[in-house]
Structure formats: C-alpha cells, structure tokens
Biopython code that builds the backbone (N, CA, C, O; Angstrom):
import numpy as np
from Bio.PDB.StructureBuilder import StructureBuilder

atoms = [
    (1, "MET", "N", (0.850, -1.181, 0.017)),
    (1, "MET", "CA", (-0.061, 0.010, -0.012)),
    (1, "MET", "C", (0.798, 1.243, 0.003)),
    (1, "MET", "O", (1.817, 1.249, 0.693)),
    (2, "TYR", "N", (0.462, 2.256, -0.693)),
    (2, "TYR", "CA", (1.212, 3.504, -0.806)),
    (2, "TYR", "C", (1.034, 4.308, 0.427)),
    (2, "TYR", "O", (-0.078, 4.394, 0.948)),
    (3, "MET", "N", (2.038, 4.877, 0.899)),
    (3, "MET", "CA", (1.970, 5.597, 2.207)),
    (3, "MET", "C", (1.840, 7.092, 1.753)),
    (3, "MET", "O", (2.468, 7.551, 0.800)),
    (4, "GLU", "N", (1.061, 7.729, 2.442)),
    (4, "GLU", "CA", (0.893, 9.235, 2.215)),
    (4, "GLU", "C", (2.079, 10.106, 2.544)),
    (4, "GLU", "O", (2.881, 9.809, 3.429)),
    (5, "ASN", "N", (2.162, 11.173, 1.815)),
    (5, "ASN", "CA", (3.321, 12.091, 2.295)),
    (5, "ASN", "C", (2.780, 13.447, 2.053)),
    (5, "ASN", "O", (1.667, 13.584, 1.545)),
    (6, "SER", "N", (3.521, 14.462, 2.395)),
    (6, "SER", "CA", (3.088, 15.829, 2.315)),
    (6, "SER", "C", (2.613, 16.341, 1.017)),
    (6, "SER", "O", (1.841, 17.297, 0.941)),
    (7, "ASN", "N", (3.114, 15.650, -0.095)),
    (7, "ASN", "CA", (2.673, 15.914, -1.494)),
    (7, "ASN", "C", (1.193, 15.534, -1.749)),
    (7, "ASN", "O", (0.556, 16.025, -2.680)),
    (8, "SER", "N", (0.726, 14.718, -0.956)),
    (8, "SER", "CA", (-0.645, 14.181, -1.229)),
    (8, "SER", "C", (-1.747, 15.120, -0.610)),
    (8, "SER", "O", (-2.923, 14.929, -0.919)),
    (9, "LYS", "N", (-1.401, 16.118, 0.247)),
    (9, "LYS", "CA", (-2.351, 16.895, 0.829)),
    (9, "LYS", "C", (-3.153, 17.711, -0.164)),
    (9, "LYS", "O", (-4.357, 17.854, 0.047)),
    (10, "PRO", "N", (-2.591, 18.253, -1.219)),
    (10, "PRO", "CA", (-3.535, 18.944, -2.235)),
    (10, "PRO", "C", (-4.517, 18.135, -2.858)),
    (10, "PRO", "O", (-5.449, 18.678, -3.452)),
    (11, "PHE", "N", (-4.405, 16.698, -2.783)),
    (11, "PHE", "CA", (-5.320, 15.822, -3.372)),
    (11, "PHE", "C", (-6.359, 15.252, -2.475)),
    (11, "PHE", "O", (-7.094, 14.366, -2.911)),
    (12, "GLN", "N", (-6.491, 15.727, -1.152)),
    (12, "GLN", "CA", (-7.364, 15.194, -0.123)),
    (12, "GLN", "C", (-8.761, 15.187, -0.681)),
    (12, "GLN", "O", (-9.430, 14.160, -0.565)),
    (13, "GLU", "N", (-9.268, 16.276, -1.292)),
    (13, "GLU", "CA", (-10.582, 16.363, -1.751)),
    (13, "GLU", "C", (-10.920, 15.246, -2.819)),
    (13, "GLU", "O", (-11.991, 14.643, -2.754)),
    (14, "GLU", "N", (-10.013, 14.992, -3.774)),
    (14, "GLU", "CA", (-10.217, 14.055, -4.772)),
    (14, "GLU", "C", (-10.144, 12.664, -4.206)),
    (14, "GLU", "O", (-10.905, 11.797, -4.637)),
    (15, "LEU", "N", (-9.259, 12.405, -3.254)),
    (15, "LEU", "CA", (-9.208, 11.032, -2.565)),
    (15, "LEU", "C", (-10.470, 10.780, -1.779)),
    (15, "LEU", "O", (-10.938, 9.642, -1.728)),
    (16, "LYS", "N", (-11.016, 11.759, -1.189)),
    (16, "LYS", "CA", (-12.299, 11.569, -0.477)),
    (16, "LYS", "C", (-13.401, 11.166, -1.400)),
    (16, "LYS", "O", (-14.177, 10.250, -1.126)),
    (17, "VAL", "N", (-13.460, 11.903, -2.555)),
    (17, "VAL", "CA", (-14.436, 11.517, -3.572)),
    (17, "VAL", "C", (-14.332, 9.910, -4.058)),
    (17, "VAL", "O", (-15.266, 9.115, -4.166)),
    (18, "ILE", "N", (-13.008, 9.699, -4.298)),
    (18, "ILE", "CA", (-12.689, 8.261, -4.654)),
    (18, "ILE", "C", (-13.124, 7.248, -3.571)),
    (18, "ILE", "O", (-13.727, 6.206, -3.827)),
    (19, "SER", "N", (-12.767, 7.646, -2.364)),
    (19, "SER", "CA", (-13.121, 6.673, -1.364)),
    (19, "SER", "C", (-14.668, 6.534, -1.140)),
    (19, "SER", "O", (-15.152, 5.461, -0.779)),
    (20, "SER", "N", (-15.389, 7.593, -1.354)),
    (20, "SER", "CA", (-16.887, 7.605, -1.204)),
    (20, "SER", "C", (-17.375, 6.697, -2.337)),
    (20, "SER", "O", (-18.278, 5.895, -2.094)),
    (21, "ARG", "N", (-16.836, 6.773, -3.553)),
    (21, "ARG", "CA", (-17.238, 5.950, -4.728)),
    (21, "ARG", "C", (-16.919, 4.441, -4.341)),
    (21, "ARG", "O", (-17.707, 3.544, -4.639)),
    (22, "LEU", "N", (-15.900, 4.235, -3.761)),
    (22, "LEU", "CA", (-15.506, 2.787, -3.411)),
    (22, "LEU", "C", (-16.574, 2.276, -2.552)),
    (22, "LEU", "O", (-17.132, 1.223, -2.862)),
    (23, "LYS", "N", (-16.931, 2.961, -1.440)),
    (23, "LYS", "CA", (-17.823, 2.661, -0.442)),
    (23, "LYS", "C", (-19.283, 2.345, -1.042)),
    (23, "LYS", "O", (-19.961, 1.370, -0.716)),
    (24, "GLU", "N", (-19.647, 3.316, -1.960)),
    (24, "GLU", "CA", (-20.912, 3.228, -2.691)),
    (24, "GLU", "C", (-20.949, 1.941, -3.483)),
    (24, "GLU", "O", (-21.926, 1.203, -3.355)),
    (25, "LEU", "N", (-19.938, 1.612, -4.308)),
    (25, "LEU", "CA", (-19.977, 0.515, -5.204)),
    (25, "LEU", "C", (-19.944, -0.883, -4.335)),
    (25, "LEU", "O", (-20.586, -1.875, -4.679)),
    (26, "ARG", "N", (-19.152, -0.830, -3.222)),
    (26, "ARG", "CA", (-19.128, -1.931, -2.435)),
    (26, "ARG", "C", (-20.565, -2.317, -1.825)),
    (26, "ARG", "O", (-20.971, -3.479, -1.791)),
    (27, "LYS", "N", (-21.239, -1.287, -1.378)),
    (27, "LYS", "CA", (-22.560, -1.515, -0.915)),
    (27, "LYS", "C", (-23.538, -1.969, -2.076)),
    (27, "LYS", "O", (-24.401, -2.815, -1.840)),
    (28, "ALA", "N", (-23.404, -1.428, -3.277)),
    (28, "ALA", "CA", (-24.152, -1.739, -4.355)),
    (28, "ALA", "C", (-24.027, -3.136, -4.831)),
    (28, "ALA", "O", (-24.948, -3.682, -5.439)),
    (29, "LYS", "N", (-22.844, -3.754, -4.552)),
    (29, "LYS", "CA", (-22.475, -5.183, -4.972)),
    (29, "LYS", "C", (-22.815, -6.110, -3.815)),
    (29, "LYS", "O", (-22.462, -7.287, -3.890)),
    (30, "GLY", "N", (-23.526, -5.629, -2.667)),
    (30, "GLY", "CA", (-23.990, -6.450, -1.729)),
    (30, "GLY", "C", (-23.131, -6.677, -0.520)),
    (30, "GLY", "O", (-23.462, -7.496, 0.337)),
    (31, "TYR", "N", (-21.988, -5.938, -0.433)),
    (31, "TYR", "CA", (-21.069, -5.942, 0.619)),
    (31, "TYR", "C", (-21.551, -5.007, 1.634)),
    (31, "TYR", "O", (-21.153, -3.843, 1.580)),
    (32, "SER", "N", (-22.412, -5.397, 2.613)),
    (32, "SER", "CA", (-22.928, -4.433, 3.465)),
    (32, "SER", "C", (-21.977, -3.971, 4.529)),
    (32, "SER", "O", (-22.180, -2.899, 5.099)),
    (33, "ASN", "N", (-20.938, -4.735, 4.827)),
    (33, "ASN", "CA", (-19.907, -4.167, 5.618)),
    (33, "ASN", "C", (-18.478, -4.396, 5.001)),
    (33, "ASN", "O", (-18.313, -5.305, 4.187)),
    (34, "TYR", "N", (-17.508, -3.626, 5.363)),
    (34, "TYR", "CA", (-16.243, -3.569, 4.730)),
    (34, "TYR", "C", (-15.453, -4.787, 5.016)),
    (34, "TYR", "O", (-14.573, -5.154, 4.238)),
    (35, "GLU", "N", (-15.729, -5.417, 6.084)),
    (35, "GLU", "CA", (-14.941, -6.593, 6.589)),
    (35, "GLU", "C", (-15.103, -7.776, 5.489)),
    (35, "GLU", "O", (-14.158, -8.521, 5.231)),
    (36, "HIS", "N", (-16.240, -7.882, 4.925)),
    (36, "HIS", "CA", (-16.440, -9.047, 3.954)),
    (36, "HIS", "C", (-15.679, -8.839, 2.790)),
    (36, "HIS", "O", (-15.038, -9.780, 2.323)),
    (37, "ILE", "N", (-15.664, -7.666, 2.227)),
    (37, "ILE", "CA", (-15.031, -7.355, 0.979)),
    (37, "ILE", "C", (-13.434, -7.366, 1.203)),
    (37, "ILE", "O", (-12.688, -7.774, 0.312)),
    (38, "ALA", "N", (-12.941, -6.889, 2.460)),
    (38, "ALA", "CA", (-11.622, -7.050, 2.789)),
    (38, "ALA", "C", (-11.214, -8.532, 2.798)),
    (38, "ALA", "O", (-10.100, -8.808, 2.352)),
    (39, "PHE", "N", (-11.953, -9.444, 3.230)),
    (39, "PHE", "CA", (-11.838, -10.885, 3.277)),
    (39, "PHE", "C", (-11.563, -11.433, 1.735)),
    (39, "PHE", "O", (-10.600, -12.101, 1.357)),
    (40, "ASP", "N", (-12.673, -10.963, 0.966)),
    (40, "ASP", "CA", (-12.557, -11.430, -0.431)),
    (40, "ASP", "C", (-11.347, -10.947, -1.169)),
    (40, "ASP", "O", (-10.836, -11.650, -2.042)),
    (41, "LEU", "N", (-10.858, -9.736, -0.838)),
    (41, "LEU", "CA", (-9.756, -9.213, -1.438)),
    (41, "LEU", "C", (-8.363, -9.613, -0.820)),
    (41, "LEU", "O", (-7.277, -9.170, -1.196)),
    (42, "GLU", "N", (-8.568, -10.494, 0.157)),
    (42, "GLU", "CA", (-7.300, -11.022, 0.868)),
    (42, "GLU", "C", (-6.502, -9.827, 1.521)),
    (42, "GLU", "O", (-5.272, -9.785, 1.551)),
    (43, "MET", "N", (-7.281, -8.928, 2.005)),
    (43, "MET", "CA", (-6.663, -7.689, 2.718)),
    (43, "MET", "C", (-7.048, -7.703, 4.121)),
    (43, "MET", "O", (-8.068, -8.295, 4.473)),
    (44, "SER", "N", (-6.274, -7.067, 4.971)),
    (44, "SER", "CA", (-6.639, -6.952, 6.416)),
    (44, "SER", "C", (-7.859, -5.975, 6.347)),
    (44, "SER", "O", (-8.029, -5.202, 5.404)),
    (45, "ARG", "N", (-8.735, -6.077, 7.476)),
    (45, "ARG", "CA", (-9.760, -5.160, 7.533)),
    (45, "ARG", "C", (-9.352, -3.737, 7.716)),
    (45, "ARG", "O", (-9.977, -2.809, 7.203)),
    (46, "SER", "N", (-8.258, -3.579, 8.480)),
    (46, "SER", "CA", (-7.819, -2.140, 8.712)),
    (46, "SER", "C", (-7.325, -1.574, 7.412)),
    (46, "SER", "O", (-7.548, -0.399, 7.121)),
    (47, "ALA", "N", (-6.584, -2.479, 6.536)),
    (47, "ALA", "CA", (-6.089, -1.883, 5.240)),
    (47, "ALA", "C", (-7.140, -1.472, 4.403)),
    (47, "ALA", "O", (-7.039, -0.413, 3.783)),
    (48, "TYR", "N", (-8.282, -2.289, 4.297)),
    (48, "TYR", "CA", (-9.379, -1.882, 3.433)),
    (48, "TYR", "C", (-10.141, -0.720, 3.977)),
    (48, "TYR", "O", (-10.553, 0.157, 3.217)),
    (49, "TRP", "N", (-10.351, -0.679, 5.324)),
    (49, "TRP", "CA", (-10.973, 0.431, 5.996)),
    (49, "TRP", "C", (-10.237, 1.683, 5.588)),
    (49, "TRP", "O", (-10.937, 2.635, 5.244)),
    (50, "ARG", "N", (-8.921, 1.819, 5.578)),
    (50, "ARG", "CA", (-8.154, 2.983, 5.201)),
    (50, "ARG", "C", (-8.498, 3.387, 3.711)),
    (50, "ARG", "O", (-8.519, 4.580, 3.408)),
    (51, "LEU", "N", (-8.752, 2.462, 2.834)),
    (51, "LEU", "CA", (-9.100, 2.794, 1.475)),
    (51, "LEU", "C", (-10.372, 3.704, 1.436)),
    (51, "LEU", "O", (-10.502, 4.673, 0.689)),
    (52, "GLU", "N", (-11.293, 3.259, 2.345)),
    (52, "GLU", "CA", (-12.566, 3.978, 2.280)),
    (52, "GLU", "C", (-12.553, 5.247, 3.100)),
    (52, "GLU", "O", (-13.547, 5.973, 3.128)),
    (53, "THR", "N", (-11.521, 5.514, 3.723)),
    (53, "THR", "CA", (-11.389, 6.798, 4.478)),
    (53, "THR", "C", (-10.481, 7.778, 3.727)),
    (53, "THR", "O", (-10.140, 8.816, 4.294)),
    (54, "GLY", "N", (-10.085, 7.514, 2.524)),
    (54, "GLY", "CA", (-9.433, 8.466, 1.701)),
    (54, "GLY", "C", (-7.780, 8.368, 1.754)),
    (54, "GLY", "O", (-7.097, 9.349, 1.463)),
    (55, "VAL", "N", (-7.258, 7.246, 2.106)),
    (55, "VAL", "CA", (-5.922, 7.006, 1.931)),
    (55, "VAL", "C", (-5.461, 6.849, 0.556)),
    (55, "VAL", "O", (-6.154, 6.159, -0.192)),
    (56, "ASN", "N", (-4.398, 7.387, 0.114)),
    (56, "ASN", "CA", (-3.936, 7.198, -1.294)),
    (56, "ASN", "C", (-3.444, 5.757, -1.297)),
    (56, "ASN", "O", (-2.789, 5.305, -0.359)),
    (57, "PHE", "N", (-3.794, 5.003, -2.437)),
    (57, "PHE", "CA", (-3.446, 3.633, -2.632)),
    (57, "PHE", "C", (-2.915, 3.477, -4.031)),
    (57, "PHE", "O", (-2.942, 4.359, -4.889)),
    (58, "GLU", "N", (-2.448, 2.309, -4.167)),
    (58, "GLU", "CA", (-1.834, 1.904, -5.567)),
    (58, "GLU", "C", (-2.971, 1.541, -6.485)),
    (58, "GLU", "O", (-4.056, 1.091, -6.117)),
    (59, "LEU", "N", (-2.574, 1.805, -7.807)),
    (59, "LEU", "CA", (-3.575, 1.387, -8.814)),
    (59, "LEU", "C", (-3.843, -0.014, -8.848)),
    (59, "LEU", "O", (-4.975, -0.388, -9.152)),
    (60, "LYS", "N", (-2.832, -0.940, -8.541)),
    (60, "LYS", "CA", (-3.037, -2.320, -8.644)),
    (60, "LYS", "C", (-4.114, -2.755, -7.646)),
    (60, "LYS", "O", (-4.829, -3.736, -7.848)),
    (61, "THR", "N", (-4.197, -1.961, -6.537)),
    (61, "THR", "CA", (-5.273, -2.280, -5.488)),
    (61, "THR", "C", (-6.626, -1.972, -6.145)),
    (61, "THR", "O", (-7.552, -2.780, -6.072)),
    (62, "LEU", "N", (-6.737, -0.769, -6.804)),
    (62, "LEU", "CA", (-7.995, -0.408, -7.479)),
    (62, "LEU", "C", (-8.365, -1.336, -8.498)),
    (62, "LEU", "O", (-9.558, -1.616, -8.615)),
    (63, "ILE", "N", (-7.497, -1.867, -9.272)),
    (63, "ILE", "CA", (-7.755, -2.874, -10.281)),
    (63, "ILE", "C", (-8.277, -4.184, -9.701)),
    (63, "ILE", "O", (-9.198, -4.785, -10.254)),
    (64, "LYS", "N", (-7.667, -4.649, -8.539)),
    (64, "LYS", "CA", (-8.070, -5.807, -7.899)),
    (64, "LYS", "C", (-9.513, -5.624, -7.374)),
    (64, "LYS", "O", (-10.345, -6.526, -7.478)),
    (65, "ILE", "N", (-9.782, -4.432, -6.809)),
    (65, "ILE", "CA", (-11.174, -4.150, -6.391)),
    (65, "ILE", "C", (-12.167, -4.142, -7.509)),
    (65, "ILE", "O", (-13.260, -4.687, -7.358)),
    (66, "CYS", "N", (-11.840, -3.561, -8.598)),
    (66, "CYS", "CA", (-12.763, -3.553, -9.817)),
    (66, "CYS", "C", (-13.024, -4.848, -10.259)),
    (66, "CYS", "O", (-14.173, -5.176, -10.557)),
    (67, "ARG", "N", (-12.004, -5.688, -10.341)),
    (67, "ARG", "CA", (-12.202, -7.123, -10.752)),
    (67, "ARG", "C", (-13.130, -7.778, -9.968)),
    (67, "ARG", "O", (-14.011, -8.456, -10.498)),
    (68, "LEU", "N", (-13.027, -7.642, -8.594)),
    (68, "LEU", "CA", (-13.864, -8.372, -7.597)),
    (68, "LEU", "C", (-15.351, -7.848, -7.788)),
    (68, "LEU", "O", (-16.318, -8.609, -7.825)),
    (69, "LEU", "N", (-15.426, -6.525, -7.899)),
    (69, "LEU", "CA", (-16.846, -6.011, -8.076)),
    (69, "LEU", "C", (-17.332, -6.108, -9.449)),
    (69, "LEU", "O", (-18.419, -5.623, -9.762)),
    (70, "ASP", "N", (-16.560, -6.727, -10.301)),
    (70, "ASP", "CA", (-17.012, -6.856, -11.763)),
    (70, "ASP", "C", (-17.419, -5.459, -12.405)),
    (70, "ASP", "O", (-18.473, -5.297, -13.020)),
    (71, "ILE", "N", (-16.569, -4.573, -12.217)),
    (71, "ILE", "CA", (-16.740, -3.328, -13.011)),
    (71, "ILE", "C", (-15.518, -2.764, -13.678)),
    (71, "ILE", "O", (-14.405, -3.124, -13.295)),
    (72, "SER", "N", (-15.660, -1.925, -14.628)),
    (72, "SER", "CA", (-14.529, -1.394, -15.323)),
    (72, "SER", "C", (-13.892, -0.205, -14.560)),
    (72, "SER", "O", (-14.533, 0.374, -13.682)),
    (73, "LEU", "N", (-12.661, 0.151, -14.886)),
    (73, "LEU", "CA", (-12.047, 1.398, -14.312)),
    (73, "LEU", "C", (-13.089, 2.484, -14.807)),
    (73, "LEU", "O", (-13.520, 3.270, -13.963)),
    (74, "GLU", "N", (-13.480, 2.573, -15.991)),
    (74, "GLU", "CA", (-14.383, 3.669, -16.521)),
    (74, "GLU", "C", (-15.629, 3.709, -15.598)),
    (74, "GLU", "O", (-16.040, 4.793, -15.183)),
    (75, "ASP", "N", (-16.249, 2.514, -15.264)),
    (75, "ASP", "CA", (-17.444, 2.602, -14.466)),
    (75, "ASP", "C", (-17.127, 3.122, -13.070)),
    (75, "ASP", "O", (-17.909, 3.829, -12.434)),
    (76, "PHE", "N", (-15.965, 2.742, -12.642)),
    (76, "PHE", "CA", (-15.535, 3.155, -11.273)),
    (76, "PHE", "C", (-15.485, 4.742, -11.231)),
    (76, "PHE", "O", (-15.996, 5.378, -10.308)),
    (77, "PHE", "N", (-14.896, 5.270, -12.194)),
    (77, "PHE", "CA", (-14.622, 6.799, -12.146)),
    (77, "PHE", "C", (-15.731, 7.594, -12.744)),
    (77, "PHE", "O", (-15.678, 8.822, -12.807)),
    (78, "LYS", "N", (-16.828, 6.825, -13.225)),
    (78, "LYS", "CA", (-17.956, 7.594, -13.721)),
    (78, "LYS", "C", (-18.556, 8.484, -12.665)),
    (78, "LYS", "O", (-18.860, 8.075, -11.544)),
    (79, "GLY", "N", (-18.714, 9.749, -13.089)),
    (79, "GLY", "CA", (-19.261, 10.793, -12.177)),
    (79, "GLY", "C", (-18.362, 11.428, -11.263)),
    (79, "GLY", "O", (-18.787, 12.283, -10.485)),
    (80, "ILE", "N", (-17.015, 11.048, -11.287)),
    (80, "ILE", "CA", (-16.021, 11.645, -10.484)),
    (80, "ILE", "C", (-15.251, 12.709, -11.301)),
    (80, "ILE", "O", (-14.458, 12.427, -12.198)),
    (81, "ASP", "N", (-15.553, 13.907, -10.916)),
    (81, "ASP", "CA", (-14.807, 15.054, -11.614)),
    (81, "ASP", "C", (-13.584, 15.512, -10.834)),
    (81, "ASP", "O", (-13.655, 15.746, -9.627)),
    (82, "ILE", "N", (-12.475, 15.635, -11.527)),
    (82, "ILE", "CA", (-11.354, 16.169, -10.872)),
    (82, "ILE", "C", (-11.123, 17.585, -11.401)),
    (82, "ILE", "O", (-11.014, 17.777, -12.612)),
    (83, "PRO", "N", (-11.047, 18.563, -10.524)),
    (83, "PRO", "CA", (-10.927, 19.941, -10.970)),
    (83, "PRO", "C", (-9.637, 20.205, -11.609)),
    (83, "PRO", "O", (-8.602, 19.635, -11.263)),
    (84, "LYS", "N", (-9.713, 21.131, -12.608)),
    (84, "LYS", "CA", (-8.407, 21.427, -13.444)),
    (84, "LYS", "C", (-7.448, 22.303, -12.553)),
    (84, "LYS", "O", (-7.888, 23.146, -11.771)),
    (85, "SER", "N", (-6.245, 22.073, -12.708)),
    (85, "SER", "CA", (-5.242, 22.876, -11.958)),
    (85, "SER", "C", (-5.369, 24.402, -12.371)),
    (85, "SER", "O", (-5.628, 24.772, -13.516)),
    (86, "LYS", "N", (-5.184, 25.114, -11.449)),
    (86, "LYS", "CA", (-5.155, 26.621, -11.607)),
    (86, "LYS", "C", (-3.830, 27.159, -11.953)),
    (86, "LYS", "O", (-3.690, 28.364, -12.158)),
    (87, "VAL", "N", (-2.809, 26.294, -12.031)),
    (87, "VAL", "CA", (-1.451, 26.642, -12.428)),
    (87, "VAL", "C", (-1.320, 26.669, -13.904)),
    (87, "VAL", "O", (-0.239, 26.945, -14.423)),
]
sb = StructureBuilder()
sb.init_structure("model")
sb.init_model(0)
sb.init_chain("A")
sb.init_seg("    ")
for serial, (resi, resn, name, xyz) in enumerate(atoms, 1):
    if name == "N":
        sb.init_residue(resn, " ", resi, " ")
    sb.init_atom(name, np.array(xyz, "f"), 0.0, 1.0, " ", f" {name:<3s}", serial, name[0])
structure = sb.get_structure()
C-alpha cells in the first residue's frame, strides 16, 4: 500500500471522492460491511478500511477491487470530476 506524504495533501478532496465511490460500489454489490470485501480481497480489515477513509493507494489495488466488483475502471470513475489545476 502506498504511504501518504506531504505531497498528497493537495489531493485530499479528490481522494475523499474516490473513497466515497468505493464505499458506494461496495454496498451496491451487496457487501454491507467492509470486513467481508476485505476478506474477499485478501486484505486486512484495517487496510481496506483505510481505502474507504481516503488514504492514497496503488492502482493495482484499485484494479483488484474493480475485478472483484466486476466493474471497469471507466465505471468506477464515472461521475467523479477532478478539478483542473489553476497553475
């Protein structure tokens, strides 16, 4: 799992949106609690819980989640808008 650093602070809003989407899709697929999906993903409960609380994580973890939930990356990111940089 990728550890957060000070460079990730500008992305907190986007990470929260992604974590909310993850929780929404988990529930839509019938995982009423995060412990069950953590088990199916072969992750610790605490590691999965961090994903749903906005921790930055690796793309391979997202791919594994999408495969388990039987959704595409496109479907995962549907409706998530990332603001354009002001720089």
